[in-house]
N, C-alpha and C positions, 0 to 999 in steps of 0.2 A: 847743777849745770849752770854755768855762768853766762850771763848775757855778754856778748862781744860786739854788739852793734855799735859801740862807741867808735871803733876803728875797724873798717872792713876793707879787705883787698877786693878790687872790682876789675873785672875784665871789660874793657870798653868795646861795645858792639858797634863797629864803624860802618861796615859795608854789607855783610852777609845777611840774608833773610833767613829766619828759622821757621820751620814748619809748625803748625798748631793742630794737634790731633783733636782737641775738644776745647773745653773751657780751661783745662789745665795747661801749664806751660809745656812747650816742646822740650824734648831731651836733646835737640840738636843745638849745640853751642855755636855762637858766632865768633869767628876769630877776631882778634884785635891787638892793640898795643899792650905794652906792659901795664899791669893793673895799677891805677892810681890809688891813693889812700883817701878815703872820705870818712869824715866823722858822721855820726847819726844826724846831726844838725845840718850838715852840708847835703847829705842825701835827701833829707826831708825838703830842704829848700829847692833842690833840683826838681823833685817830683811836683812840688807846688808851683814853681815858677818857670821852669824850662819850657820852651816852645815845642809843640807837637809838630814835627816836620812831615811825617808820613805815617800812613797806616800800612802795616806789613801784612797782617793776616787777620781775618775775622773768623771766629769759631763757627762751626756748623750747628752748635747747640742753641737752645731757645734763648739763652742769656745774651748771645751775640757779643761775648767778650772779644776784645781785639788787642792785638799786639801793635804798639806804636813805637816810632822812633822819635826820641826827644833830644833837644840840644839847648844848652844855655850859652853857646858861643865858644865855650872852652871844652866842655865834656859832651859827648854824644853817647847815649845809652838807650836801651829799650825799656818799655814798661807795659804793663797790662792795664787796660781800661775796662771797667765794668760799671754799667749804669742800671743794671736790672733792679727792679724794686716791685716785685709781684706779691700780692696777698690774696689768698683764696680761702673761703670757709671750708671747702673740701677739695682735695687734689688727688687724682688717680696717679699714684707713683708708678705702678705697673699693674698688670692684669690681676694680681693677687693682693695688692696693698693700696690703701688710701690713707691720706693724712688729713687730719682736722686742723684748722687754723694754719694752713700752709703759708710759708713765706720764703721768698728767694730774693735776697737783698744785698746790694753792694755794701751796705753798712756793716755787714758781718765780717767782711774781709778786714775792714779797719778795726773792728772790735777785737778780732782774733790777734792782730798784731799788737794792739795796745795791752791786751790781757797777757800775751806772752811776755812782754816786757815786765809787767807786774810780777810774773811768776819766775823771772830770771831766766827765761828761755831765749835762745838766740837763733832758732830755726824756723821762724815764721817770717816771711819777707815783709819789709816795711810797706805799709799801705796808708795813703792819706786821702782825705776827702777834697775833691776839687771839681769845679764846674767845667765840664767838657761838652762842647756843642750844646750849650744851654741846659745841660742835665747834671744834677749832682751825681758824682761818680767816685768810685774807688780807683785810685791810680797806684798801682803796685809795682815795686821794683822787679825787673826781669832778672831772674837768677842766672848767674854765669856758671860755667863749668858743670852743668847738669849732665850726668853720664847715663842715667836710666831712671825709668819709673819703677815702682814697686813690683809690677807684674813682670818686668824684664829681670829684676833682681832674682825673683823666685825661679826663673828659668835657667839661671846660671848653673852650668854643670860643675864648674870649679869655683870653690870659695864663694857660695851664695851669700855668706855673711861677711865677706871681705877678709882682710888679714887680721882683724880684731873682732871675732864673733861676739865677745862679751860686750864690747862697745855697741855693736849693731843691735844686739838684743836689748840693751839698755835704752837705745833710741826708740825701739818699738814699744817698750814699756811706757816711756814718756808719752808717746803718741796715744796710747790707750787711755791714759789718765787725762790728757788734754781733751780728747774727743768726748769722754764722758762728762767732763766739766762743762763743755760748750754744747753738749748734746748734739754732736755732729752726726746727722743721719746720712751723710753723703761722702764718707771717706771711701775712696775706691783706689784701685791700683794705678790710676792715672794722676791722682792729686797727692801722692806721696812720692817725693823725688829724692834721688841720691846723687851726690856729686862724686867726682872721681876718687876722692879720699874717703868715701863712704860716710859723709855727713848727710843726715836726713833733713829734708825740708818739707814742711807741711803747708800746702797751698789750697786756695779755692774753698773758702768757708761760707759761701753765700747761703747755704742751706743748714746752717748751724744755729745755735742759740735759741732753741725751742723753749716753750714754757713748761714742759714737763719737769717735775721735781724728782722723779725716780730715775735711777740709772738704767741704761739700756742693756748693758752686758757686764754686770758687776762681777761675774765669775772670772772675767779676764783680768781683773785688777789683783794680780798676785804679788808683784814687786814694784817698788817706786824709788825714784831718785831721792836721796836724802834731802838735798837742797830744795827740790820741788815740794816735798811734803812740808817742809818748814815754811815755805812761801804760801802754800795753801792754808795752813793754820793761821797765818798772820793776816790774811785778807779780812778787812772789815767792810761794812756797807759804805763807809766814807771813802776808804782807799780805793774800792772798786769803782765807785761813782766818779772819783777824780781821774782814775786811769782811763776809763772807757769814754767819758764825756757823753756826747749825744749819740754815739754809735750804738748804744743799747738803751732801751726804755727802762723805766723803773721796774716794771713787771719782769722784763727779761733779766735784769740784775738780781731780783729777788729769787727767781728760779735758779739762776747760776749759784747763788749762795746756798740754796737748799741742796743742790747737787754736791757742792763743795763739802758740806757737812756730812753727806752720805759717804763720800770718798774717804774723807779723813777717818770716819768711824770704821770703815772696812780695814784700813791699814793699822789703826790702833788695835783692833781686835786680832789681826794677823800677827802683829808684833808681840802681843801678849801671849799668843798661842805658840808661835814658832821662833821667837827672839828677833831682836832688831837686826842682827847680822844676817839672818836668813831672808829678811823681807826688804831691807833697804840696801841701796848701793850708791856709789858716787860716779856719775858719768864724766 
């Protein structure tokens, strides 16, 4: 899966406000002019420097993520701002589950984007660190052309996997590998989005990057994109540290590398048992 963030077509959100169901991005796309072309460097500069002109929506969740409208005088576009940075020794996730050493942090949105680039993935939106209202925050590009959340896709009566089911299933396999790598405990049907051409986007990673070194659902790792596996094998402590910078602590990086080792081992064993052609694919 090749990273295409170098040049991306973008729909400019000029006037319409989009609804915000939770901390995840809305599936209501704002209309705009013909999409300009931005390089990754131009997009990053916009997120870091453009003025925040208005707050469009504030989520109802505890993180209070908000959709904002930004402009640099030439381009106007929306972004998500998250400044949550919570740490608890014990957290009651729900009536039946608690989590030790719980964290919910804006840093992890930034880490997820940077890690995706290292892995050659192009379906995690750009997120940068910026001080907003005197608080360190993750400012994340607001996705254009979002057609539906994962929950809505599953409800489709006609073509729930789109016109290319093989591609869609490949995306879901990539998602499972990525979520195991970052130990994402909060993947839900609202933070997995699909655009109109059935491109999958993974958003909202503030509750990922746990310190556990064992995989959560290794039985789900059945197939893997060939390029992704090659990138996983190539990660070193040095390349990871350089990629994620201060968005992950040394301990969080070490846990990620341990999970990487476990993931690679699973696929090497499956290839030995079932052949490479049966296990790997190219998305």
